N, C-alpha and C positions, 0 to 999 in steps of 0.2 A: 467481451476480452477485457477490454479497457477497465470494466469493474472487477475484475479478477484479478488484473495486475495490482489496481489499485489495493483491494484487499491485501494480498501478498504483501505489498511494502509497509501497510499499517502493521500489520500482526509481526514482521521483522523489528519495525522501530519500537513495537511495546516492548518485544524480547530483548532488545538492546538496553532498553532503558531499566529494566526490571533490577540489575545489577546496582544502579546507580539510586535508585529508590531505597534497595536494601542498606546501602553504605549511609545513606544520610540518616534512616532510621536508629542505624548503629551508633551512629555520631552521636544523637540527639540522646539516646539512653546513657551513651557514657555521660554526656554533659550535665542531665540531670543527676545522676550517680556522684559525680563529682562536686556538684554545689550542693546537695544534701550530706556529704561528708564534711566537706569544708564548714557548713552551719552547725553540722553536729560538732565539730572540735571545737568552735569558736563560742558553744554555748556559755562558757565561765567567763569570757572576754568582757571586759569593762568598755561601754561605748565612748568613743573620743569625745571631749568636750567641745561642743559647738561656740562658734564665736560669740561673745556675749554672756555666755554662763558663767557663773562662779566654779572655781575648781573645787574639787572635793575637800571637804573641811573648813571652807570659807565661812560657814554660818555655824559652825561649833563654837561652845562656850571655851573660856581660856583654859589650857591644859597645863599641868606641870610640866615645867621646862621650856615653855613657849617664850620666847624674847618677846620684849616689848619695842615698837616702833611709833614714831610721830606720826599721827592720823591728818595733822594739817601744818599749814605753814611752809616756809620755805625748805624745811627738813623733813619734810613727809616721806614716810616710808624708810628714814634712815633709824639706827637702834639708838634707842634712849640709853645714856649713859648717866654716872651718878655726876659726873661733871656737867651734864647740861641743865641740871637744877640748881637753882638759886635758892639758898636756904630762908626760909621764909615766904615763899612762894615766888611769883604765882605758880599755878599747877600746870603741868602739860598734859596735853590730850592725846592717848596712845590707842594701837590697836595690839593684840596679841599676833605673835607669829609664828608658825609651826618651824622649828629650826630643821626639820629632815626634809621639809617639802618647799621651805621657803613660802609656803601660802600663808598669806595675811589675812586674818580672820575677820575681814571687814564685811561680810556680805549680811550680817546683823548688827543693827545700830545698837541692840543691847550688849556689844562686845567691847564698845569704846570705855574707855579708863582714864579716870584721872589721879596724876601721878604728881606728888608736892614731898618738899621736902622740910621738916621743920625741926626745932630742937628737941630730941629726945627726950629731953627733961619736961616738957610741957604735955607729952603723950601720957595716955593713961596706961595702966598695966596691961591690958588686953590688946589696944592698939599698939603698944610696943613690942609685941611679941608677935605681931605679925608684920614689923617695919624692918627695915635694914638701915643702919647709920641715920636713923631720923626720916627715911623715903617710907612713905605708905602710898597705897593706891586703894580707888573705889571707883566701882561704877560710875559712870559719868550721865546715868539715867535718873532723872527724878524719880522718888517714889510715889509722887502723887498722880500728877497724869502723864507720865512719861516723856517729859519735855527733856533737852538736853541741859546740864547743869553746866552753865558757862562762865559766868562771874565768880571773882574772888575779890569781895567787898568787906568793909567794915560791917559788922552786924547790927543790926536795927536794935537789937536789945543786948548789947555789951559792946567793948572797946575792943575786941579782938576781930580780926578777920575770918571770914568763914567762906564754905561753898553756898554760891545763890544759885537759884533757878528761878530765871526771869520771867517765867509765863505768869505763877501765881505768888512769887515772891518766897519760896521754902528756903531755908536757910540749915545749914548741917555744920557741923565743928569736927574738923577732921581729927583735932586732938582726941576727941572721946568717941573714936570709933564712927564719925559721921552721925551723931546722932542730932535731931531733929532740935531745932532752938527756937526757930521761927516758922510761920507760915501752914498751911494746910496739909503737908507732908504727913502720912500717917505713920513711917517707919525712917529709920535711919538710910543710909546706903549703903548698898552689899560692899563689903570690903574683900579685896583681893590680897592673898599673903604673896612676900616679894622675898627674892633672894639677889645677892650680888655675886657674879664671877668675871673675873677678867675686865672689870669697869662696867659692865653691862648687866641690866638688869632683866631678870627672869621671875617667871612666875611659878612659884613654891607651894600653889593648892589651888583648890577649887575655891569659888565665889563664897563668901560667908554671909550667908543671908540671902533673901529675894532681890532678883536684880528686875528691874522695870518698874512702870506705874501700877496702882491698884486697878484690879480688873471689876467690872461693874457686876453686881448682883452678889 
């Protein structure tokens, strides 16, 4: 009798639990369906940038309309203006900056630029065409081994000051399109056309020439 009573109680409990099991299953099906719909809707979404990652566009080459900002020193990150440049040098180092997104294109060292102001009368015709009020810009990366061009010194082969890479002593004359005047560099520095608006410098076109050091082979 006790066994019969036990069996009856168990059957009653199982019957009472069935609606709960069905409800849980239905809730699970709904959750899976909603998750699938959400994933489908976000197929075109861009993943958020992770901490420490460079924002989109940070490694792209300078674009027409990019502004120029200091890449070093006390004014790092600030706009480079015509008033910041002293006639006859020294040059300043800068990064291009997207004016629409405020992204500084500093994720590639190949984007660093040398900007200098010289007497327009000293510039050759092609160089003058890319300059604005005697202000010209070049890649800051040596065409020999890809070292940074950091010095503004009197040339080893003349009486004028030139850009100099201190790694292997290559020298470039900015008045003549940054052509090589001394050292092992195989070609001139890439030039970057400029324009001026409201006192601030901006990029007027793509690099002219190859950026970076000579490739092996």
